[in-house]
C-alpha positions as CSV (number, residue, x, y, z in Angstrom):
1,M,-40.6,-14.6,-24.6
2,V,-38.3,-16.5,-22.3
3,E,-38.7,-15.4,-18.7
4,E,-35.5,-14.3,-16.9
5,H,-35.2,-15.7,-13.3
6,T,-33.1,-14.2,-10.6
7,T,-29.9,-16.2,-10.2
8,L,-28.6,-17.4,-6.8
9,L,-24.8,-18.1,-6.3
10,R,-23.9,-19.6,-2.9
11,G,-21.8,-22.3,-1.2
12,A,-22.6,-25.9,-2.2
13,A,-25.8,-26.9,-0.4
14,F,-24.5,-30.3,0.6
15,L,-21.7,-28.6,2.5
16,G,-24.1,-26.7,4.7
17,G,-25.6,-24.2,2.3
18,A,-23.5,-21.2,3.3
19,R,-24.5,-18.1,1.5
20,G,-20.9,-17.4,0.7
21,P,-18.2,-19.5,-0.9
22,A,-17.5,-22.8,0.9
23,I,-13.8,-23.1,1.6
24,L,-12.3,-26.7,1.4
25,Q,-8.9,-27.6,2.8
26,R,-7.0,-30.4,1.0
27,T,-3.6,-32.0,1.3
28,D,-3.9,-34.3,-1.8
29,E,-1.1,-34.2,-4.4
30,D,-3.9,-33.5,-7.0
31,P,-6.5,-31.6,-5.0
32,V,-8.6,-30.6,-8.0
33,G,-8.7,-34.1,-9.5
34,V,-9.6,-35.6,-6.1
35,L,-12.3,-32.9,-5.6
36,L,-13.9,-33.7,-9.0
37,E,-13.9,-37.4,-8.3
38,K,-15.7,-36.9,-5.0
39,L,-18.2,-34.5,-6.5
40,A,-19.2,-37.2,-9.0
41,D,-19.9,-39.7,-6.3
42,P,-22.7,-39.5,-3.6
43,A,-20.5,-40.9,-0.9
44,G,-17.7,-38.6,-1.9
45,R,-19.9,-35.6,-1.7
46,G,-20.8,-36.6,1.8
47,E,-17.1,-36.9,2.7
48,L,-16.3,-33.4,1.5
49,A,-18.0,-31.8,4.5
50,A,-15.1,-33.1,6.6
51,S,-12.7,-31.1,4.3
52,L,-14.2,-27.7,5.2
53,A,-11.5,-25.4,6.5
54,A,-11.8,-25.5,10.3
55,R,-8.7,-24.3,11.9
56,H,-9.4,-21.2,14.1
57,S,-7.1,-18.9,16.1
58,P,-7.2,-19.7,19.8
59,E,-6.8,-15.9,20.4
60,D,-9.8,-14.5,18.5
61,G,-11.5,-17.5,16.9
62,L,-10.7,-16.3,13.3
63,L,-10.5,-18.8,10.6
64,E,-6.9,-19.6,9.6
65,L,-5.8,-20.8,6.1
66,F,-2.5,-22.3,5.0
67,Q,-0.2,-21.2,2.2
68,P,1.0,-23.6,-0.5
69,V,4.4,-23.8,1.2
70,H,2.6,-25.9,3.8
71,R,1.7,-28.4,1.1
72,T,-2.0,-27.6,1.8
73,W,-4.5,-26.3,-0.7
74,H,-7.7,-24.4,-0.3
75,L,-10.5,-24.5,-2.8
76,A,-13.7,-22.6,-3.1
77,L,-16.9,-24.6,-4.0
78,L,-20.2,-23.0,-5.0
79,E,-23.4,-23.8,-6.8
80,I,-25.5,-21.6,-9.0
81,A,-29.3,-22.0,-9.5
82,C,-32.3,-20.1,-10.6
83,E,-34.4,-18.5,-7.8
84,A,-37.5,-20.3,-8.7
85,P,-39.5,-23.1,-6.9
86,G,-37.2,-26.0,-6.3
87,L,-34.1,-23.9,-7.2
88,P,-33.4,-25.6,-10.6
89,R,-29.8,-25.5,-11.5
90,L,-28.6,-23.0,-14.0
91,D,-27.6,-24.3,-17.4
92,P,-23.8,-24.4,-17.4
93,Q,-23.8,-23.1,-21.0
94,R,-25.2,-19.8,-19.8
95,I,-22.0,-19.1,-17.7
96,A,-19.8,-16.8,-19.7
97,S,-17.1,-16.6,-17.1
98,A,-16.6,-16.6,-13.3
99,G,-14.0,-15.7,-10.7
100,L,-12.8,-15.3,-7.1
101,V,-11.6,-12.1,-5.5
102,I,-9.8,-11.9,-2.1
103,R,-10.5,-8.7,-0.3
104,R,-8.8,-7.2,2.7
105,L,-10.7,-5.9,5.7
106,G,-9.2,-2.5,6.5
107,A,-9.8,-0.1,9.3
108,G,-13.2,-0.4,10.7
109,G,-13.9,-3.5,8.6
110,A,-13.9,-1.4,5.3
111,L,-13.3,-3.6,2.2
112,E,-10.1,-3.1,0.2
113,G,-9.4,-4.6,-3.2
114,W,-6.0,-5.5,-4.7
115,R,-6.3,-3.3,-7.8
116,R,-4.4,-1.8,-10.7
117,A,-4.9,1.2,-13.0
118,G,-3.9,0.2,-16.5
119,R,-0.5,-1.4,-16.2
120,K,0.3,0.2,-12.8
121,L,-0.3,-2.0,-9.8
122,R,-1.8,0.3,-7.2
123,G,-2.1,-2.3,-4.4
124,W,-4.8,-2.4,-1.7
125,L,-7.3,0.4,-2.2
126,P,-10.6,0.9,-0.4
127,F,-13.9,0.7,-2.4
128,G,-16.1,3.7,-2.8
129,P,-19.9,3.5,-2.1
130,G,-21.3,0.5,-4.1
131,E,-18.0,0.0,-5.9
132,E,-17.5,-3.4,-4.4
133,R,-20.4,-4.8,-6.5
134,L,-19.1,-3.5,-9.8
135,D,-17.5,-5.9,-12.2
136,P,-13.8,-6.4,-11.2
137,D,-12.9,-5.8,-14.9
138,P,-13.7,-2.2,-16.0
139,K,-14.1,-3.4,-19.6
140,Q,-17.0,-5.6,-18.6
141,R,-18.9,-2.7,-16.9
142,R,-21.7,-0.7,-18.4
143,P,-20.4,2.4,-20.3
144,A,-20.1,5.5,-18.2
145,L,-23.2,7.7,-18.1
146,R,-23.0,10.5,-20.7
147,S,-25.1,13.6,-21.2
148,G,-23.8,14.7,-24.5
149,H,-22.6,18.0,-23.0
150,P,-18.8,18.1,-22.5
151,E,-18.8,20.1,-19.2
152,I,-21.5,17.9,-17.6
153,D,-19.7,14.7,-18.8
154,R,-16.5,16.1,-17.1
155,R,-18.3,16.6,-13.8
156,L,-19.9,13.1,-14.0
157,A,-16.4,11.6,-14.6
158,L,-15.2,13.4,-11.5
159,R,-18.0,12.1,-9.4
160,G,-17.2,8.6,-10.7
161,G,-13.7,8.8,-9.1
162,G,-11.6,9.3,-12.3
163,E,-9.5,6.3,-13.2
164,A,-11.0,2.9,-13.7
165,L,-9.5,0.3,-11.4
166,E,-9.2,-3.4,-12.2
167,E,-9.4,-5.9,-9.4
168,S,-7.2,-9.0,-9.3
169,V,-9.3,-12.1,-10.1
170,A,-8.6,-15.9,-9.7
171,P,-10.5,-18.1,-12.1
172,L,-13.6,-20.0,-11.1
173,F,-14.4,-23.1,-13.2
174,V,-17.6,-24.9,-14.0
175,A,-17.4,-28.6,-13.0
176,P,-17.5,-31.0,-16.0
177,P,-21.0,-31.8,-17.3
178,E,-20.9,-35.4,-16.0
179,V,-20.0,-34.1,-12.5
180,C,-22.8,-31.5,-12.5
181,K,-25.3,-34.2,-13.8
182,A,-24.3,-36.7,-11.1
183,A,-24.6,-34.0,-8.4
184,G,-27.8,-32.6,-9.8
185,K,-26.3,-29.1,-9.4
186,T,-24.3,-26.7,-11.5
187,L,-21.1,-26.5,-9.4
188,L,-18.1,-24.1,-9.6
189,Y,-14.7,-24.6,-8.1
190,G,-11.4,-22.8,-8.0
191,L,-8.1,-22.7,-6.1
192,I,-7.8,-19.8,-3.7
193,P,-4.6,-17.9,-4.2
194,L,-3.2,-17.5,-0.7
195,A,0.4,-16.6,-1.6
196,S,1.7,-14.0,-4.0
197,A,5.0,-12.3,-4.9
198,E,3.2,-9.2,-6.2
199,R,4.1,-5.8,-4.7
200,S,2.4,-2.5,-5.4
201,E,4.3,-0.1,-7.5
202,A,3.4,2.8,-5.2
203,P,5.9,3.1,-2.4
204,A,4.5,1.7,0.9
205,N,3.9,4.4,3.5
206,A,6.1,2.9,6.1
207,A,5.6,5.8,8.5
208,A,1.8,5.4,8.4
209,D,1.8,2.9,11.3
210,L,4.5,4.6,13.3
211,D,4.1,6.2,16.7
212,E,5.6,9.5,15.6
213,A,6.7,10.5,19.1
214,A,8.3,7.2,19.9
215,F,10.0,7.0,16.4
216,A,11.4,10.6,16.8
217,A,12.7,9.8,20.3
218,E,14.4,6.5,19.1
219,A,15.8,8.2,16.0
220,A,17.3,10.9,18.1
221,R,19.0,8.3,20.4
222,Q,20.5,6.7,17.3
223,I,22.5,9.9,16.4
224,P,26.2,9.4,17.2
225,L,28.0,11.7,19.6
226,L,30.1,13.3,16.9
227,L,26.9,14.7,15.3
228,Q,25.4,16.0,18.5
229,N,28.7,17.3,20.2
230,A,27.8,19.8,22.9
231,S,31.4,20.8,23.7
232,E,34.7,21.0,21.9
233,R,36.6,17.7,21.9
234,T,40.0,16.5,20.8
235,Y,40.3,12.9,19.5
236,S,43.4,10.9,18.7
237,W,42.7,11.2,15.0
238,N,42.4,15.0,15.0
239,G,45.0,16.6,12.8
240,K,46.0,13.3,11.3
241,Q,46.1,12.0,7.7
242,L,44.2,8.7,7.7
243,T,44.4,6.0,5.1
244,P,41.8,3.3,4.2
245,D,43.5,0.9,6.7
246,A,43.5,3.5,9.5
247,K,41.5,1.3,11.9
248,A,43.7,-1.8,11.5
249,G,46.8,0.2,12.0
250,A,45.4,2.9,14.3
251,G,47.2,1.8,17.5
252,G,46.3,4.6,19.8
253,L,43.4,5.7,17.5
254,S,41.4,2.5,18.1
255,S,39.2,3.7,21.0
256,D,38.5,7.2,19.4
257,F,38.2,5.8,15.9
258,A,34.8,4.3,16.9
259,H,33.2,7.7,17.2
260,L,34.3,8.7,13.7
261,S,33.3,5.3,12.3
262,A,29.9,5.4,14.0
263,A,29.2,8.9,12.5
264,L,30.1,7.8,9.0
265,Q,28.1,4.6,9.2
266,H,25.1,6.4,10.6
267,L,25.1,9.0,7.8
268,H,25.4,6.2,5.1
269,V,23.3,3.3,6.4
270,Q,20.5,5.0,8.3
271,L,20.3,8.4,6.6
272,D,21.5,7.6,3.1
273,A,23.4,10.9,3.1
274,F,26.2,10.1,0.7
275,D,24.3,8.4,-2.1
276,G,21.6,10.9,-3.1
277,G,18.9,10.6,-0.5
278,A,17.2,14.0,-0.5
279,A,16.5,14.0,3.3
280,G,20.1,12.7,4.0
281,R,21.5,15.4,1.8
282,R,19.7,18.0,3.9
283,V,21.5,16.5,6.9
284,L,24.9,17.0,5.1
285,A,23.9,20.6,4.3
286,L,23.2,21.3,8.0
287,L,26.6,19.7,8.9
288,D,28.2,22.2,6.5
289,E,27.2,24.9,8.9
290,I,29.8,23.4,11.3
291,P,33.3,25.0,10.6
292,L,36.2,22.7,11.0
293,R,39.7,24.1,11.5
294,F,42.7,22.9,9.5
295,G,45.5,25.2,10.8
296,A,44.6,28.5,9.2
297,T,42.0,26.9,6.9
298,I,38.3,26.4,7.6
299,R,36.3,23.7,5.8
300,P,32.6,22.7,6.2
301,A,32.0,19.5,8.3
302,G,29.6,17.9,5.8
303,A,32.2,18.0,3.0
304,V,34.9,16.7,5.2
305,L,32.7,13.7,6.4
306,A,31.8,12.9,2.8
307,E,35.5,12.9,1.9
308,A,36.3,10.7,4.9
309,A,33.5,8.2,3.9
310,E,35.1,7.8,0.5
311,V,38.4,6.8,2.1
312,L,37.5,5.0,5.3
313,L,34.0,3.6,4.6
314,F,33.8,2.9,0.8
315,R,37.5,2.6,0.1
316,S,36.9,4.2,-3.3
317,P,39.6,3.9,-6.0
318,G,41.8,7.0,-5.9
319,A,40.6,8.0,-2.3
320,N,43.9,7.2,-0.7
321,S,43.8,9.4,2.4
322,V,41.9,12.1,4.2
323,L,43.1,14.8,6.5
324,L,41.0,15.3,9.6
325,P,40.5,18.6,11.5
326,D,42.5,19.9,14.4
327,V,39.6,19.5,16.9
328,W,35.9,18.6,16.7
329,P,34.0,21.7,17.6
330,E,31.0,22.4,19.8
331,I,27.7,22.2,17.8
332,P,25.3,25.0,18.9
333,Q,22.1,23.9,20.5
334,D,19.9,25.4,17.7
335,L,21.9,23.5,15.1
336,R,21.8,20.2,17.1
337,T,18.0,20.5,17.3
338,R,17.8,21.1,13.5
339,L,20.1,18.2,12.9
340,A,18.1,15.9,15.0
341,A,14.8,16.8,13.2
342,A,16.5,16.4,9.8
343,A,17.9,13.0,10.9
344,V,14.4,11.8,11.9
345,E,13.0,12.8,8.4
346,A,16.0,11.1,6.7
347,M,15.3,7.9,8.7
348,K,11.7,8.0,7.6
349,E,12.8,8.4,4.0
350,R,15.2,5.5,4.4
351,L,12.6,3.3,6.0
352,G,10.2,4.0,3.1
353,G,13.0,3.0,0.6
354,L,13.6,-0.2,2.4
355,T,9.9,-1.1,2.5
356,A,8.9,0.3,-0.9
357,G,6.0,-1.6,-2.5
358,E,3.4,-3.2,-0.3
359,G,3.2,-7.0,-0.7
360,R,-0.2,-8.5,-1.5
361,F,-0.4,-10.6,1.6
362,D,2.0,-8.7,3.9
363,G,1.2,-8.8,7.6
364,P,0.3,-12.1,9.3
365,R,-2.5,-10.4,11.3
366,R,-4.4,-9.0,8.3
367,R,-7.9,-10.2,7.8
368,Y,-9.5,-11.2,4.4
369,V,-12.7,-12.4,2.9
370,L,-13.4,-14.4,-0.3
371,E,-16.0,-13.2,-2.8
372,A,-17.2,-15.0,-5.9
373,F,-19.0,-13.8,-9.0
374,V,-20.4,-15.3,-12.2
375,R,-21.2,-13.5,-15.5
376,V,-24.4,-15.1,-16.8
377,R,-25.3,-14.9,-20.5
378,A,-28.7,-13.4,-21.3
379,H,-31.4,-15.4,-23.1
380,H,-31.6,-12.8,-25.7
381,P,-28.8,-12.6,-28.3
382,G,-26.8,-9.3,-28.2
383,C,-27.6,-8.5,-24.6
384,P,-24.6,-8.2,-22.3
385,P,-24.0,-10.9,-19.6
386,K,-25.5,-10.2,-16.2
387,L,-23.1,-10.0,-13.2
388,V,-24.1,-12.2,-10.3
389,W,-22.2,-12.0,-7.0
390,A,-22.4,-14.7,-4.3
391,A,-25.1,-13.9,-1.7
392,E,-22.4,-13.1,0.8
393,G,-18.6,-13.2,1.2
394,S,-16.9,-16.0,3.0
395,R,-16.2,-16.0,6.7
396,P,-13.3,-13.6,7.5
397,F,-9.9,-15.4,7.6
398,R,-6.3,-14.9,8.3
399,I,-3.4,-16.4,6.2
400,L,-0.9,-18.3,8.3
401,P,2.7,-17.2,7.9
402,W,5.1,-19.6,6.2
403,Y,6.9,-20.4,9.5
404,E,3.8,-21.8,11.2
405,A,3.6,-25.6,11.4
406,G,1.3,-27.2,8.8
407,T,-0.8,-30.3,9.1
408,L,1.6,-32.6,7.2
409,P,4.8,-34.1,8.6
410,P,8.0,-32.1,7.8
411,T,9.9,-32.8,4.5
412,R,12.7,-35.3,5.1
413,V,16.2,-34.7,3.6
414,A,18.6,-37.6,3.7
415,L,22.3,-36.8,4.5
416,P,25.3,-39.0,3.8
417,D,27.2,-40.8,6.6
418,F,30.3,-38.7,6.7
419,T,32.0,-41.4,8.9
420,D,31.8,-43.9,6.0
421,R,35.0,-43.2,4.0
422,G,33.7,-45.2,1.1
423,A,30.5,-43.1,0.9
424,L,32.6,-39.9,1.1
425,R,34.6,-41.0,-2.0
426,K,31.4,-41.1,-4.0
427,L,30.5,-37.5,-3.2
428,K,31.3,-35.0,-5.9
429,P,30.8,-31.2,-6.0
430,N,27.1,-30.5,-7.0
431,V,27.2,-26.8,-7.1
432,A,29.8,-24.4,-8.5
433,F,30.6,-20.8,-7.6
434,V,32.3,-18.3,-9.9
435,M,34.7,-16.2,-7.8
436,P,36.5,-13.1,-9.1
437,K,40.2,-13.3,-8.6
438,G,40.2,-10.6,-5.9
439,L,37.9,-12.7,-3.7
440,K,39.9,-15.8,-4.4
441,E,43.1,-14.0,-3.3
442,M,41.4,-12.8,-0.1
443,I,40.1,-16.2,0.8
444,D,43.4,-18.1,0.0
445,G,45.8,-15.4,1.2
446,S,44.4,-14.6,4.6
447,D,44.1,-16.4,7.9
448,L,41.6,-15.7,10.7
449,E,44.0,-13.4,12.6
450,G,44.6,-11.4,9.4
451,L,41.0,-11.0,8.6
452,M,40.3,-9.8,12.1
453,K,42.9,-7.1,11.6
454,G,41.4,-6.1,8.2
455,N,44.2,-7.6,6.0
456,K,43.1,-8.3,2.4
457,G,45.4,-11.2,1.9
458,G,46.6,-11.7,-1.6
459,A,48.0,-14.8,-3.3
460,G,48.7,-13.1,-6.6
461,F,46.2,-15.1,-8.8
462,G,45.7,-13.6,-12.2
463,L,42.5,-15.4,-13.2
464,D,38.9,-15.8,-12.1
465,W,38.1,-19.2,-10.5
466,I,35.2,-21.7,-10.6
467,C,35.0,-23.6,-7.3
468,G,32.8,-26.6,-6.8
469,F,31.2,-27.6,-3.4
470,N,29.2,-30.5,-2.2
471,I,26.0,-29.3,-0.6
472,P,25.4,-32.3,1.7
473,L,28.8,-31.9,3.3
474,I,28.3,-28.1,3.6
475,T,25.0,-28.9,5.4
476,L,26.9,-31.3,7.8
477,C,29.4,-28.5,8.6
478,A,26.5,-26.1,9.2
479,F,24.9,-28.7,11.6
480,F,28.1,-28.8,13.7
481,V,28.3,-25.0,13.9
482,L,24.5,-24.6,14.5
483,N,24.6,-27.1,17.3
484,I,27.4,-25.2,19.0
485,F,25.5,-21.9,18.8
486,F,22.2,-23.5,19.7
487,G,23.7,-24.8,22.9
488,L,25.1,-21.3,23.8
489,L,21.9,-19.4,22.9
490,N,19.7,-22.0,24.6
491,I,21.2,-20.9,28.0
492,V,19.5,-17.5,27.4
493,F,16.4,-18.3,25.4
494,S,15.6,-22.0,26.3
495,W,14.4,-22.5,22.8
496,M,16.1,-25.9,22.0
497,P,12.8,-27.9,22.2
498,F,11.3,-25.7,19.4
499,I,14.4,-25.7,17.1
500,K,15.6,-29.3,17.1
501,I,13.6,-32.4,17.7
502,C,15.6,-35.6,17.3
503,I,14.0,-39.1,17.5
504,P,15.8,-42.4,17.0
505,F,15.1,-43.9,13.6
506,P,15.9,-47.6,13.4
507,R,17.2,-48.4,9.9
508,K,16.0,-51.6,8.3
509,N,18.8,-53.9,7.2
510,H,18.0,-54.8,3.5
511,A,20.2,-57.8,2.8
């Protein structure tokens, strides 16, 4: 009978012998190819120690890793051996599969995994007791314990937590045989995925991290005067029939129109009251308790504001005008209180809609650890592979946001010399935009003064248009505009040294 030895998975010994995965940082164009070359060479293996990720936060000393956008790659490197005298390397043929998992450190340092249930991506979920050492793939786990009795099996399933969750895994590869032979070790490597566009399908709980009292106070301050009116008021637009261009041609309405406009925008943008938001609709229902006088007729305020929004805010087809009430009445204190509370709930709902779905690596201050595992084939045919986890996880780390400076020089983009008329003649449009005829009419038929007044212009075009632009010249135009605004804003923020760094660049004359 073949004796089964305990298997040890740890960071490569020549990199310091860490009990968890060793994390390398490379800026090579082919980081995997360079890594394998160095692993096959004694001198190269000695050089790899200098590649260990070593950037630490000056604030808390936490390890910091770069994203691919920094043109910097991080690789995990491990070795696997039998726990026997001399730690003989494990036969690579016995490795059925291997992988890396990135786990998040939640409240109190509790581990969370990026997991899914079937086809539904659940996002970051905490592990139950001992769950973090189960196989990340539920299909690879031992069958659930069964008693043969339906009721007992049901209760066992409840104790097991119900649905089986699968954890996101990045592949871990065994180094080629010649590399393992040269190193005298069975080595495993893999790229660490530090960027992801994945978002959980469950809505993110945006209110979970809110200071409830501060949020409620700020939300109440956002409510426009018209919706918290404590005394009867008469505005210049009261009793008037307003059209979609009311603001542009308001004349005497201009100063008062801002109150009506602010109320409509607040209801639409912050509370989502007009387009089906449940909490926003409750605000409209409360506004319907406010009676508005139209001569001898009374109409509810919520319905009138919704009608005004169709005309003045959305400019909906067929909504040509809206008649506004004779006065804007006092709102009783009890109703103002209920409106404020409903507005806070609507803002929370709106916030949840804007932040729906938690990103895998959202939050630049989040902390993570890297774990590695190997499924080792048994010596005996028919026996399932044995799951072996690395002795420890990696050191906790943080993923640097994309806007942090990397270790490599910035990417250079050459721009044409727009003062050279000959060079300009060679420039052709390299991007084309399809513009509907209405937009083309507005652009060609309006001047700046007209746009400021809200005029739509109109050149009478009957066809859609395709317009070509030259991106380098647009970039040059943007440079001029940006320099003007940088200079103005620098007076307040003094940020010019961080935004623009210009250094003379002598150009060689290639005759």
